[in-house]
A tleap script that builds the chain and sets N, CA, C and O, in Angstrom:
source leaprc.protein.ff14SB
mol = sequence {
  NMET THR ARG LEU VAL SER ALA PHE PHE ASN
  SER MET ARG ALA PHE ARG ARG ALA ILE GLY
  SER GLU ARG ALA VAL ARG GLN GLU CYS ALA
  LEU LEU VAL VAL GLY VAL ALA LEU THR PRO
  PHE LEU ALA ARG SER LEU SER HIE ALA ALA
  LEU LEU VAL GLY ALA LEU LEU VAL VAL ILE
  ALA ILE GLU LEU LEU ASN THR ALA ILE GLU
  LYS LEU SER ASP HIE VAL ALA PRO GLU ARG
  SER ASP ALA ILE GLY TYR VAL LYS ASP LEU
  GLY SER ALA ALA VAL PHE CYS ALA LEU ALA
  LEU SER ALA LEU VAL TRP GLY ALA ALA VAL
  ILE GLU TYR LEU VAL ALA CARG
}
set mol.1.N position { 44.186 47.003 140.237 }
set mol.1.CA position { 42.765 45.828 139.206 }
set mol.1.C position { 42.759 45.087 140.284 }
set mol.1.O position { 41.803 44.438 139.860 }
set mol.2.N position { 42.981 44.573 141.355 }
set mol.2.CA position { 42.744 43.534 142.738 }
set mol.2.C position { 41.705 44.529 142.889 }
set mol.2.O position { 40.829 44.297 142.055 }
set mol.3.N position { 41.508 45.253 143.397 }
set mol.3.CA position { 40.828 46.227 143.963 }
set mol.3.C position { 39.185 46.202 143.429 }
set mol.3.O position { 38.062 46.137 143.929 }
set mol.4.N position { 39.810 46.295 142.099 }
set mol.4.CA position { 38.471 46.263 140.776 }
set mol.4.C position { 37.489 44.664 141.313 }
set mol.4.O position { 36.339 44.405 141.669 }
set mol.5.N position { 38.963 43.809 141.057 }
set mol.5.CA position { 38.108 42.332 140.896 }
set mol.5.C position { 37.779 42.088 142.455 }
set mol.5.O position { 36.673 41.579 142.637 }
set mol.6.N position { 38.414 42.315 143.426 }
set mol.6.CA position { 37.790 42.286 144.622 }
set mol.6.C position { 36.298 42.993 145.191 }
set mol.6.O position { 35.699 42.581 146.184 }
set mol.7.N position { 35.823 44.227 144.267 }
set mol.7.CA position { 34.679 45.351 144.399 }
set mol.7.C position { 33.478 44.057 143.939 }
set mol.7.O position { 32.483 43.693 144.565 }
set mol.8.N position { 34.070 43.516 142.493 }
set mol.8.CA position { 33.464 42.466 141.679 }
set mol.8.C position { 32.916 42.004 143.033 }
set mol.8.O position { 32.245 42.557 143.905 }
set mol.9.N position { 33.360 40.992 142.912 }
set mol.9.CA position { 33.093 39.492 143.642 }
set mol.9.C position { 32.157 40.377 144.767 }
set mol.9.O position { 30.989 40.040 144.958 }
set mol.10.N position { 32.830 41.672 145.584 }
set mol.10.CA position { 31.969 41.587 146.889 }
set mol.10.C position { 30.189 41.768 145.809 }
set mol.10.O position { 29.157 41.105 145.908 }
set mol.11.N position { 30.453 42.651 145.106 }
set mol.11.CA position { 28.918 42.686 144.859 }
set mol.11.C position { 27.808 42.013 144.487 }
set mol.11.O position { 26.604 42.243 144.602 }
set mol.12.N position { 29.024 40.345 143.593 }
set mol.12.CA position { 27.855 39.929 142.844 }
set mol.12.C position { 27.544 38.823 144.214 }
set mol.12.O position { 26.604 38.032 144.141 }
set mol.13.N position { 28.488 38.882 145.500 }
set mol.13.CA position { 27.507 38.155 146.370 }
set mol.13.C position { 26.498 39.247 147.279 }
set mol.13.O position { 25.361 39.052 147.708 }
set mol.14.N position { 27.054 40.014 147.349 }
set mol.14.CA position { 25.799 41.347 147.421 }
set mol.14.C position { 24.315 40.723 146.509 }
set mol.14.O position { 23.215 40.328 146.897 }
set mol.15.N position { 24.856 40.856 145.337 }
set mol.15.CA position { 23.356 40.651 144.353 }
set mol.15.C position { 22.522 38.936 144.258 }
set mol.15.O position { 21.334 38.664 144.086 }
set mol.16.N position { 23.752 38.009 144.456 }
set mol.16.CA position { 23.431 37.255 145.197 }
set mol.16.C position { 22.607 37.020 145.968 }
set mol.16.O position { 21.634 36.352 145.618 }
set mol.17.N position { 22.763 37.603 147.561 }
set mol.17.CA position { 22.196 37.335 148.728 }
set mol.17.C position { 20.541 38.389 147.993 }
set mol.17.O position { 19.449 37.842 147.844 }
set mol.18.N position { 20.725 39.418 147.765 }
set mol.18.CA position { 19.694 39.893 147.276 }
set mol.18.C position { 18.281 39.409 146.677 }
set mol.18.O position { 17.139 39.709 147.028 }
set mol.19.N position { 18.745 38.555 145.647 }
set mol.19.CA position { 17.858 37.627 145.161 }
set mol.19.C position { 17.354 36.510 145.774 }
set mol.19.O position { 16.273 35.956 145.577 }
set mol.20.N position { 18.571 36.122 146.827 }
set mol.20.CA position { 18.008 35.168 147.590 }
set mol.20.C position { 16.517 35.347 148.522 }
set mol.20.O position { 15.424 34.811 148.707 }
set mol.21.N position { 17.269 36.392 148.899 }
set mol.21.CA position { 15.910 36.739 150.345 }
set mol.21.C position { 15.177 37.917 149.959 }
set mol.21.O position { 14.470 38.406 150.840 }
set mol.22.N position { 15.196 38.554 148.677 }
set mol.22.CA position { 14.022 39.889 148.404 }
set mol.22.C position { 13.345 39.508 146.915 }
set mol.22.O position { 13.871 39.375 145.810 }
set mol.23.N position { 12.024 39.397 147.339 }
set mol.23.CA position { 11.312 39.212 146.221 }
set mol.23.C position { 10.953 40.441 145.596 }
set mol.23.O position { 10.384 40.299 144.513 }
set mol.24.N position { 11.148 41.703 146.019 }
set mol.24.CA position { 11.161 42.647 145.183 }
set mol.24.C position { 12.450 42.717 143.815 }
set mol.24.O position { 12.401 43.099 142.645 }
set mol.25.N position { 13.573 42.119 144.711 }
set mol.25.CA position { 14.903 42.118 143.714 }
set mol.25.C position { 14.249 40.995 142.668 }
set mol.25.O position { 14.373 41.346 141.495 }
set mol.26.N position { 13.703 39.951 142.821 }
set mol.26.CA position { 13.269 38.893 142.212 }
set mol.26.C position { 12.747 39.287 140.932 }
set mol.26.O position { 13.071 39.449 139.755 }
set mol.27.N position { 11.632 39.373 141.856 }
set mol.27.CA position { 10.915 40.037 140.434 }
set mol.27.C position { 11.007 41.200 139.518 }
set mol.27.O position { 10.086 41.584 138.798 }
set mol.28.N position { 12.535 41.889 139.621 }
set mol.28.CA position { 12.717 43.310 138.906 }
set mol.28.C position { 13.917 42.412 137.775 }
set mol.28.O position { 14.181 42.721 136.613 }
set mol.29.N position { 14.421 41.366 138.501 }
set mol.29.CA position { 15.562 40.378 137.560 }
set mol.29.C position { 14.682 39.985 137.088 }
set mol.29.O position { 14.856 40.074 135.873 }
set mol.30.N position { 13.553 39.473 137.353 }
set mol.30.CA position { 12.670 38.209 135.714 }
set mol.30.C position { 12.025 38.925 135.023 }
set mol.30.O position { 11.337 38.485 134.103 }
set mol.31.N position { 12.157 40.840 135.476 }
set mol.31.CA position { 11.669 41.993 134.647 }
set mol.31.C position { 12.644 42.194 133.507 }
set mol.31.O position { 12.476 42.227 132.288 }
set mol.32.N position { 13.728 42.320 134.284 }
set mol.32.CA position { 15.040 42.554 133.487 }
set mol.32.C position { 15.365 41.216 132.621 }
set mol.32.O position { 15.635 41.351 131.428 }
set mol.33.N position { 15.339 39.847 133.251 }
set mol.33.CA position { 15.205 38.680 131.714 }
set mol.33.C position { 14.005 39.025 130.762 }
set mol.33.O position { 14.248 38.934 129.559 }
set mol.34.N position { 12.942 39.350 131.080 }
set mol.34.CA position { 11.921 39.437 129.992 }
set mol.34.C position { 12.439 40.566 128.702 }
set mol.34.O position { 12.509 40.351 127.492 }
set mol.35.N position { 12.764 41.843 129.494 }
set mol.35.CA position { 13.121 42.889 128.683 }
set mol.35.C position { 14.490 42.846 127.761 }
set mol.35.O position { 14.761 43.480 126.741 }
set mol.36.N position { 15.095 42.068 128.344 }
set mol.36.CA position { 16.283 41.925 127.948 }
set mol.36.C position { 16.289 41.382 126.250 }
set mol.36.O position { 16.819 41.742 125.198 }
set mol.37.N position { 15.010 39.896 126.889 }
set mol.37.CA position { 14.735 39.479 125.664 }
set mol.37.C position { 13.398 39.971 124.485 }
set mol.37.O position { 13.138 39.260 123.514 }
set mol.38.N position { 12.712 41.168 124.750 }
set mol.38.CA position { 11.879 41.516 124.032 }
set mol.38.C position { 12.978 42.595 123.573 }
set mol.38.O position { 12.878 42.667 122.348 }
set mol.39.N position { 13.971 43.454 124.021 }
set mol.39.CA position { 14.911 44.234 123.489 }
set mol.39.C position { 14.964 44.077 122.069 }
set mol.39.O position { 14.173 44.898 121.606 }
set mol.40.N position { 15.554 43.369 121.070 }
set mol.40.CA position { 16.000 43.471 119.926 }
set mol.40.C position { 14.840 43.639 119.119 }
set mol.40.O position { 14.927 44.113 117.986 }
set mol.41.N position { 13.614 43.235 119.693 }
set mol.41.CA position { 12.358 43.380 119.186 }
set mol.41.C position { 12.168 45.099 118.557 }
set mol.41.O position { 12.417 45.608 117.464 }
set mol.42.N position { 11.595 45.648 119.878 }
set mol.42.CA position { 11.365 47.267 120.336 }
set mol.42.C position { 12.037 47.953 120.122 }
set mol.42.O position { 11.612 49.100 119.986 }
set mol.43.N position { 13.555 47.694 119.948 }
set mol.43.CA position { 13.898 49.168 119.641 }
set mol.43.C position { 15.008 49.452 118.021 }
set mol.43.O position { 15.585 48.629 117.309 }
set mol.44.N position { 14.930 50.854 117.943 }
set mol.44.CA position { 14.966 50.934 117.094 }
set mol.44.C position { 16.966 51.344 116.592 }
set mol.44.O position { 17.301 51.529 115.423 }
set mol.45.N position { 17.782 51.384 117.570 }
set mol.45.CA position { 18.952 51.701 117.589 }
set mol.45.C position { 19.350 51.334 118.926 }
set mol.45.O position { 18.687 50.996 119.907 }
set mol.46.N position { 20.866 51.510 118.694 }
set mol.46.CA position { 21.401 50.389 119.782 }
set mol.46.C position { 21.226 51.417 120.676 }
set mol.46.O position { 20.783 50.930 121.716 }
set mol.47.N position { 21.361 52.594 120.768 }
set mol.47.CA position { 21.345 53.107 121.747 }
set mol.47.C position { 20.162 53.575 122.573 }
set mol.47.O position { 20.124 54.256 123.597 }
set mol.48.N position { 18.840 52.806 121.563 }
set mol.48.CA position { 17.275 52.976 121.903 }
set mol.48.C position { 17.748 51.183 123.049 }
set mol.48.O position { 17.525 51.089 124.256 }
set mol.49.N position { 17.963 50.805 122.753 }
set mol.49.CA position { 18.309 49.504 123.173 }
set mol.49.C position { 19.072 49.811 124.405 }
set mol.49.O position { 18.613 49.317 125.435 }
set mol.50.N position { 20.187 50.556 124.507 }
set mol.50.CA position { 20.697 50.599 126.145 }
set mol.50.C position { 19.919 51.258 126.982 }
set mol.50.O position { 19.980 51.153 128.207 }
set mol.51.N position { 18.884 52.215 126.144 }
set mol.51.CA position { 17.814 52.874 127.149 }
set mol.51.C position { 16.949 51.799 127.752 }
set mol.51.O position { 16.734 51.858 128.963 }
set mol.52.N position { 16.359 50.692 126.943 }
set mol.52.CA position { 15.466 50.310 127.565 }
set mol.52.C position { 15.880 49.399 128.735 }
set mol.52.O position { 15.222 49.113 129.735 }
set mol.53.N position { 16.980 49.053 128.425 }
set mol.53.CA position { 17.566 47.921 129.432 }
set mol.53.C position { 18.273 49.108 130.250 }
set mol.53.O position { 18.727 48.743 131.335 }
set mol.54.N position { 18.345 49.661 130.118 }
set mol.54.CA position { 19.113 50.926 131.269 }
set mol.54.C position { 17.871 51.332 132.566 }
set mol.54.O position { 18.004 51.606 133.758 }
set mol.55.N position { 16.596 51.205 131.618 }
set mol.55.CA position { 15.896 51.773 132.798 }
set mol.55.C position { 15.839 50.485 133.478 }
set mol.55.O position { 16.626 50.549 134.422 }
set mol.56.N position { 15.242 49.286 133.433 }
set mol.56.CA position { 15.159 48.219 133.868 }
set mol.56.C position { 16.046 48.027 135.002 }
set mol.56.O position { 15.654 47.587 136.083 }
set mol.57.N position { 17.921 48.548 134.606 }
set mol.57.CA position { 18.603 48.162 135.753 }
set mol.57.C position { 18.526 49.810 136.762 }
set mol.57.O position { 18.832 50.119 137.914 }
set mol.58.N position { 18.332 50.055 136.364 }
set mol.58.CA position { 18.277 51.787 137.180 }
set mol.58.C position { 16.734 51.424 138.601 }
set mol.58.O position { 16.404 51.863 139.702 }
set mol.59.N position { 16.221 50.305 137.534 }
set mol.59.CA position { 15.043 50.024 138.918 }
set mol.59.C position { 15.242 48.785 139.844 }
set mol.59.O position { 14.516 48.214 140.657 }
set mol.60.N position { 16.167 48.648 139.518 }
set mol.60.CA position { 16.939 47.640 140.112 }
set mol.60.C position { 17.797 47.697 141.057 }
set mol.60.O position { 17.797 47.120 142.145 }
set mol.61.N position { 18.896 48.769 140.382 }
set mol.61.CA position { 19.500 49.909 141.224 }
set mol.61.C position { 18.543 50.517 142.687 }
set mol.61.O position { 18.626 50.537 143.915 }
set mol.62.N position { 18.066 50.752 142.104 }
set mol.62.CA position { 17.660 51.774 143.440 }
set mol.62.C position { 16.487 50.543 144.310 }
set mol.62.O position { 16.089 50.732 145.460 }
set mol.63.N position { 16.148 49.482 143.567 }
set mol.63.CA position { 15.784 48.819 144.572 }
set mol.63.C position { 16.804 48.241 145.829 }
set mol.63.O position { 16.670 48.476 147.030 }
set mol.64.N position { 17.759 47.494 145.236 }
set mol.64.CA position { 18.923 47.678 145.850 }
set mol.64.C position { 19.350 48.427 146.981 }
set mol.64.O position { 19.594 47.939 148.085 }
set mol.65.N position { 19.427 49.567 146.688 }
set mol.65.CA position { 19.163 50.727 147.846 }
set mol.65.C position { 18.282 50.855 148.833 }
set mol.65.O position { 18.326 51.136 150.031 }
set mol.66.N position { 17.251 50.508 147.832 }
set mol.66.CA position { 15.841 50.362 149.190 }
set mol.66.C position { 16.315 49.609 150.386 }
set mol.66.O position { 16.645 50.098 151.467 }
set mol.67.N position { 16.301 48.039 149.961 }
set mol.67.CA position { 16.460 47.275 150.301 }
set mol.67.C position { 17.904 48.112 151.382 }
set mol.67.O position { 17.530 49.102 152.010 }
set mol.68.N position { 19.051 47.804 151.509 }
set mol.68.CA position { 19.906 48.547 151.872 }
set mol.68.C position { 19.545 49.166 153.448 }
set mol.68.O position { 19.911 48.962 154.606 }
set mol.69.N position { 18.463 50.166 152.617 }
set mol.69.CA position { 18.259 51.401 153.335 }
set mol.69.C position { 17.600 50.934 154.326 }
set mol.69.O position { 17.797 51.366 155.461 }
set mol.70.N position { 16.460 49.710 153.992 }
set mol.70.CA position { 15.076 48.818 155.060 }
set mol.70.C position { 16.826 48.000 156.109 }
set mol.70.O position { 17.231 48.064 157.270 }
set mol.71.N position { 17.049 47.698 155.525 }
set mol.71.CA position { 17.975 46.829 156.624 }
set mol.71.C position { 18.659 47.122 157.130 }
set mol.71.O position { 19.291 46.301 157.795 }
set mol.72.N position { 19.093 48.884 157.164 }
set mol.72.CA position { 20.025 49.291 158.483 }
set mol.72.C position { 18.787 49.690 158.752 }
set mol.72.O position { 18.416 48.932 159.648 }
set mol.73.N position { 17.832 50.514 158.479 }
set mol.73.CA position { 16.957 51.194 159.932 }
set mol.73.C position { 16.687 50.247 160.594 }
set mol.73.O position { 16.489 50.386 161.801 }
set mol.74.N position { 16.590 48.763 159.851 }
set mol.74.CA position { 15.966 47.329 160.723 }
set mol.74.C position { 17.243 47.121 161.246 }
set mol.74.O position { 17.244 46.102 160.554 }
set mol.75.N position { 18.344 47.098 161.803 }
set mol.75.CA position { 19.476 47.261 162.664 }
set mol.75.C position { 19.367 48.032 163.649 }
set mol.75.O position { 19.058 47.737 164.803 }
set mol.76.N position { 19.711 49.396 163.055 }
set mol.76.CA position { 19.498 50.205 163.845 }
set mol.76.C position { 18.651 50.887 164.885 }
set mol.76.O position { 18.974 51.432 165.941 }
set mol.77.N position { 17.280 50.684 164.210 }
set mol.77.CA position { 15.904 50.954 164.964 }
set mol.77.C position { 15.075 49.601 165.011 }
set mol.77.O position { 14.050 49.775 164.352 }
set mol.78.N position { 15.138 48.079 165.639 }
set mol.78.CA position { 14.429 46.977 165.555 }
set mol.78.C position { 13.412 47.607 166.140 }
set mol.78.O position { 12.514 46.867 165.740 }
set mol.79.N position { 12.726 48.628 166.957 }
set mol.79.CA position { 11.528 48.545 167.425 }
set mol.79.C position { 10.958 49.743 166.330 }
set mol.79.O position { 11.684 50.369 165.557 }
set mol.80.N position { 9.627 49.882 166.451 }
set mol.80.CA position { 8.361 50.559 165.584 }
set mol.80.C position { 9.132 51.829 165.783 }
set mol.80.O position { 9.960 52.089 166.656 }
set mol.81.N position { 8.629 52.666 164.662 }
set mol.81.CA position { 9.212 54.224 164.700 }
set mol.81.C position { 8.990 55.030 164.079 }
set mol.81.O position { 9.793 54.974 163.147 }
set mol.82.N position { 8.081 56.194 163.911 }
set mol.82.CA position { 7.778 56.514 162.969 }
set mol.82.C position { 8.260 57.131 162.001 }
set mol.82.O position { 7.730 57.326 160.907 }
set mol.83.N position { 9.462 57.520 162.428 }
set mol.83.CA position { 10.694 58.407 161.768 }
set mol.83.C position { 11.372 57.148 160.527 }
set mol.83.O position { 11.559 57.232 159.313 }
set mol.84.N position { 11.574 56.138 161.425 }
set mol.84.CA position { 12.273 55.430 160.659 }
set mol.84.C position { 11.112 54.468 159.308 }
set mol.84.O position { 11.425 53.668 158.427 }
set mol.85.N position { 9.935 54.965 159.668 }
set mol.85.CA position { 8.843 54.005 158.863 }
set mol.85.C position { 8.552 55.037 157.674 }
set mol.85.O position { 8.050 54.764 156.583 }
set mol.86.N position { 9.159 56.792 158.321 }
set mol.86.CA position { 9.365 57.579 156.893 }
set mol.86.C position { 10.112 57.468 156.066 }
set mol.86.O position { 9.765 57.558 154.889 }
set mol.87.N position { 11.537 57.208 156.485 }
set mol.87.CA position { 12.633 57.123 156.098 }
set mol.87.C position { 12.488 55.860 154.638 }
set mol.87.O position { 12.767 56.132 153.470 }
set mol.88.N position { 12.074 54.740 155.059 }
set mol.88.CA position { 11.430 53.657 154.681 }
set mol.88.C position { 10.570 53.508 153.532 }
set mol.88.O position { 10.633 52.774 152.546 }
set mol.89.N position { 9.506 54.651 154.019 }
set mol.89.CA position { 8.684 55.152 152.970 }
set mol.89.C position { 9.038 56.247 151.191 }
set mol.89.O position { 8.472 56.449 150.116 }
set mol.90.N position { 10.464 56.691 151.986 }
set mol.90.CA position { 10.947 57.429 151.222 }
set mol.90.C position { 11.827 56.482 150.374 }
set mol.90.O position { 12.374 56.911 149.358 }
set mol.91.N position { 11.959 55.305 150.743 }
set mol.91.CA position { 12.935 54.346 149.827 }
set mol.91.C position { 12.135 54.112 148.711 }
set mol.91.O position { 12.492 54.119 147.533 }
set mol.92.N position { 10.765 53.856 149.280 }
set mol.92.CA position { 9.570 53.092 148.437 }
set mol.92.C position { 9.510 53.791 147.277 }
set mol.92.O position { 9.316 53.233 146.197 }
set mol.93.N position { 9.663 54.994 147.402 }
set mol.93.CA position { 8.953 56.451 146.905 }
set mol.93.C position { 9.287 56.539 145.750 }
set mol.93.O position { 8.680 56.913 144.747 }
set mol.94.N position { 11.156 55.861 146.064 }
set mol.94.CA position { 12.320 56.116 145.354 }
set mol.94.C position { 12.278 54.658 143.919 }
set mol.94.O position { 12.726 54.719 142.774 }
set mol.95.N position { 11.634 53.618 144.551 }
set mol.95.CA position { 11.232 52.910 143.558 }
set mol.95.C position { 10.396 52.552 142.639 }
set mol.95.O position { 10.517 51.855 141.632 }
set mol.96.N position { 9.068 53.412 143.357 }
set mol.96.CA position { 7.806 53.428 142.606 }
set mol.96.C position { 8.174 54.260 141.603 }
set mol.96.O position { 7.628 53.923 140.553 }
set mol.97.N position { 9.253 55.722 141.431 }
set mol.97.CA position { 9.696 56.939 140.558 }
set mol.97.C position { 10.764 56.078 139.494 }
set mol.97.O position { 10.906 56.571 138.375 }
set mol.98.N position { 11.240 55.272 139.700 }
set mol.98.CA position { 12.489 54.488 138.649 }
set mol.98.C position { 11.367 53.628 137.903 }
set mol.98.O position { 11.200 53.694 136.685 }
set mol.99.N position { 10.499 52.690 138.888 }
set mol.99.CA position { 9.314 52.140 138.368 }
set mol.99.C position { 8.783 52.813 137.252 }
set mol.99.O position { 8.825 52.377 136.102 }
set mol.100.N position { 8.140 54.186 137.705 }
set mol.100.CA position { 7.324 54.851 136.312 }
set mol.100.C position { 8.287 55.124 135.249 }
set mol.100.O position { 8.052 54.914 134.059 }
set mol.101.N position { 9.425 55.617 135.731 }
set mol.101.CA position { 10.467 55.982 134.124 }
set mol.101.C position { 10.284 54.483 133.550 }
set mol.101.O position { 9.605 54.011 132.638 }
set mol.102.N position { 10.774 54.192 134.057 }
set mol.102.CA position { 10.910 52.142 133.376 }
set mol.102.C position { 9.566 51.917 132.406 }
set mol.102.O position { 9.740 51.406 131.300 }
set mol.103.N position { 8.324 52.276 132.800 }
set mol.103.CA position { 7.330 52.083 132.131 }
set mol.103.C position { 6.865 53.051 131.563 }
set mol.103.O position { 5.896 52.711 130.885 }
set mol.104.N position { 7.159 54.486 131.482 }
set mol.104.CA position { 7.467 54.801 130.664 }
set mol.104.C position { 8.013 54.514 129.598 }
set mol.104.O position { 7.392 54.020 128.657 }
set mol.105.N position { 9.309 54.790 129.576 }
set mol.105.CA position { 10.281 53.641 128.181 }
set mol.105.C position { 9.933 52.930 128.122 }
set mol.105.O position { 10.782 52.831 127.236 }
set mol.106.N position { 9.270 51.790 128.131 }
set mol.106.CA position { 9.150 50.616 127.929 }
set mol.106.C position { 7.481 50.854 127.376 }
set mol.106.O position { 7.280 49.953 126.562 }
set mol.107.N position { 6.069 51.828 127.527 }
set mol.107.CA position { 5.474 52.154 127.117 }
set mol.107.C position { 5.733 52.613 125.974 }
set mol.107.O position { 5.291 52.159 124.918 }
set mol.108.N position { 6.598 53.714 126.120 }
set mol.108.CA position { 6.483 54.507 123.984 }
set mol.108.C position { 7.070 53.795 123.311 }
set mol.108.O position { 6.890 53.971 122.106 }
set mol.109.N position { 7.977 52.738 123.701 }
set mol.109.CA position { 8.989 51.875 122.901 }
set mol.109.C position { 7.608 50.748 122.238 }
set mol.109.O position { 7.532 50.449 121.046 }
set mol.110.N position { 6.690 50.295 123.238 }
set mol.110.CA position { 5.859 49.356 122.362 }
set mol.110.C position { 4.845 50.229 121.691 }
set mol.110.O position { 4.333 49.927 120.613 }
set mol.111.N position { 4.476 51.692 122.585 }
set mol.111.CA position { 3.660 52.336 121.138 }
set mol.111.C position { 4.177 53.152 120.058 }
set mol.111.O position { 3.517 53.793 119.240 }
set mol.112.N position { 5.614 53.039 120.164 }
set mol.112.CA position { 6.193 53.499 118.576 }
set mol.112.C position { 6.631 51.989 117.524 }
set mol.112.O position { 6.787 52.042 116.304 }
set mol.113.N position { 6.762 50.713 118.384 }
set mol.113.CA position { 6.075 49.325 117.941 }
set mol.113.C position { 5.184 49.117 117.078 }
set mol.113.O position { 5.574 48.844 115.943 }
set mol.114.N position { 4.039 49.169 117.287 }
set mol.114.CA position { 2.505 48.886 117.295 }
set mol.114.C position { 2.471 50.049 115.932 }
set mol.114.O position { 2.368 49.700 114.756 }
set mol.115.N position { 2.591 51.578 116.442 }
set mol.115.CA position { 2.127 52.368 115.132 }
set mol.115.C position { 3.152 52.347 113.922 }
set mol.115.O position { 2.824 52.923 112.885 }
set mol.116.N position { 4.703 51.540 114.033 }
set mol.116.CA position { 5.553 51.116 112.923 }
set mol.116.C position { 4.764 50.526 111.990 }
set mol.116.O position { 4.691 50.704 110.774 }
set mol.117.N position { 4.018 49.590 112.938 }
set mol.117.CA position { 3.679 48.324 112.086 }
set mol.117.C position { 2.560 48.301 111.009 }
set mol.117.O position { 2.340 47.272 110.369 }
savepdb mol mol.pdb
quit
């Protein structure tokens, strides 16, 4: 149990640091707050609510991984490198895919909400 508590606090420390230093993380957290507020109005069931919020959490998780890749890349190779640039672009593409997934899930929920009215 001690290990889980320690891991939780390590994660929260990293999360606070990312929010403080990364604009993209702050923006995506703001979207999460708005999404959580809208979920009760759009979700048709508990599992639908979990899908809506989960899609936003996936975006944040992938953004955090992308940030980790970028920070590590900058540490390992601070000079300009095409190979490192490609690695960073791949991380960015992963974030784009997560955002597209989230837009798809939320777009479908909004359309269902509007059609049901």
